N, C-alpha and C positions, 0 to 999 in steps of 0.2 A: 438539547444538549446530544443527546444518542444518533440525531441525524447530523449534525456537527462531525463527531465522532467517526460516523460512516461514509460521510461526504472527506474525510481527511484520511482514512487508512484506506477508502478506494483511489484519491489522489497518489497515495503511495505505492499503490500498486500498479497502480495506469500509467507511472513515471518509470516505473524499469522496463515495462513494455515499449512506450512512447522513446525512453533513453536508445533503445537497441533497433527501432525502428521493425517490430516484430512485427507479425502476422495479426492483424487482430482479432480475425477469425478463428485462427489456432489460439490464440490465449485466452479468447472471452470465455469457453467453458471452465475454465479454471478459475479465471478471475469472478464468474457467477458464482461459483462453488463454494468459493471462500467466503465473498460476500453474504451468500447464503445461509453459511455453518456460523456466522460472527453476527449476523444482523437484520436474519430472517428475509434477505433480499431475494426478489424472483429472480429469476432467471432473465426474462424478460426486461424486468428493471435494472438488473447488472449490464445488458448488454446494453442498454440506453446509456448507462452513466459511462460506459467505458468510452462507448464512440463521444461522448459528451468532451469528456474529460481527454482526450487525443486530440480536441479542436481548441479545446482550451488553453491560454495562459493561467498559468496558477504561481503562487507563492508559496514555494515550497516549504520554507521554516516556517511561516505562519500554520501551517496543517502539522508539523513536526509540533511545534508549541500548542496546538490545539490537543493533540496525542500525548503527550509528556504531562498536559495540565489533569487532563481527564485520568491518567494511569497512576499519576503524582506517586506513589509509593507500591504499587501493587506491580510488583516484580516479577510476578506469574503471568500477568497477560503482558508485562513487556516482550517476556520470552517467545511467549505464543504470537506475537505481533510480529517478531521477527524469524520466528518460526515460519509464520505464513508469508513472510517478504521472500523467506528465502526458496518457497516453492517456487514463485513466481520466476525467479533468478535461474533455476535450474529447470525449469521447462524448456527452455532453448538454450540458442549459445549464450556463453557467459563471455560478460567480456570484463574489461579494467575499471568501466566506469561503473554497472552493477557493484560492484565491492567497494568500491569509493563509498558508493552511497549507501550502502549497507552499512559499513566502519563510519560513516557520517551518523548515521541516524544511529546504531549502536553508540554510540560516544554520547550524544544527544541524550537518549533515553536512560542511560545509567552513568549518567554524570554526578560526583559526588556533590554536595550542597555545601 
């Protein structure tokens, strides 16, 4: 399950980079840093994962569901994930699409049952 969560978090972070056509080399250190902090992912592993995600099609809603299920009622971890996503957003130009995605994720994670 930890591997699935790591892949899903990585996908959400990479989505912001991909959404804005950001410079992968410039964004890779922050991406790798976040994955290293959260999942003990090495820099080399993080760079490989980021490059794979940039070329890969993915179902964003599927990854959101995985994270939502894993974090369930853990509001602190949800806030932390939103903080990490915000770090990626603020690392370069900020677009309306970035915050549309941020709001979508926030609404999905914190919706009332």
